[in-house]
N, C-alpha and C positions, 0 to 999 in steps of 0.2 A: 504494500500500500504506500502510495506517495503522499507525503504531508506537504502542506504549503510552507515554503521557505519564508524567512523574514523579509527578504528583499522583493518578494512578489506582492502585487497589490492585494489588499485584503478582500476576501469573499465571505462576508458574514452570513450566518444562518441563525435566525432568532426563533426559538421554540418556547412556547409557554407550556409548562408542565404542571401537573397536579402536585400539591405540596408534598404528599407522601412519596411520590416518585422522585421528586427532587432530592428528598432526604435520602432515599435509597441510593441515588446516583452519587451523592456526597459521600456516604459511607463506603460504597464500593470503590470509588476513586481513591479515597484515603487508604483503604486496605491494599489496593494495588500499587499505590505510590505514584499515580499519574493524575493529570488534571481531569476535571469533569468533562471538559471539552474533548479531550482525547478519548476518554472512555465512551462518550456519546458517539463520537465518530466511529470507533471500533464496533459498537453495538449496531449502529445503523448499517455499517458495511456488512457485518455478518448477516443481518436481516435481509439486505438486498441480495447477497450471494445465495441465500437459501431459496429464493424464488427467482425465476428468470424474468428479468426486466423486459426483455424483448417479447416474451409470451404475454406479459401484462399489457404491453402496448398493442400487440396484435388483437387482444380481446377488446380493447377500447375501440380500435378501428372497426372491428366486426360489429360492435354494438351501435355504431352510428347508423341512422336511417339511410336507406338508399337514396341517392340524389334523384330528384324528379327531373325527367327529360325536359320539361318546359322550363324548369329553373335553370338548368344548364344552358339551354338556348338563350335565355334572358341574360345570364351572366356573360356569355360569349358576345352577345349584341352590345351589352354595356361596356365591355372591355374594348370594343372597337371604336367607341365614341371618343 
């Protein structure tokens, strides 16, 4: 896993957590001797690796309603204007 270096522009992710989950994160990070941020990144990464992100995106695309032929024609016409 590649971590962001100090000389790279920051890419923050702000997450609101329930109080009890925040406390668990604090205890676990102190136990492992790492920051809460690093522990959160590791946990997120492990979760993303357990399921295929590509499969999730394919499901999202499959759930979209089929494009109406009239709508496509209208969009083509509007794009030519």
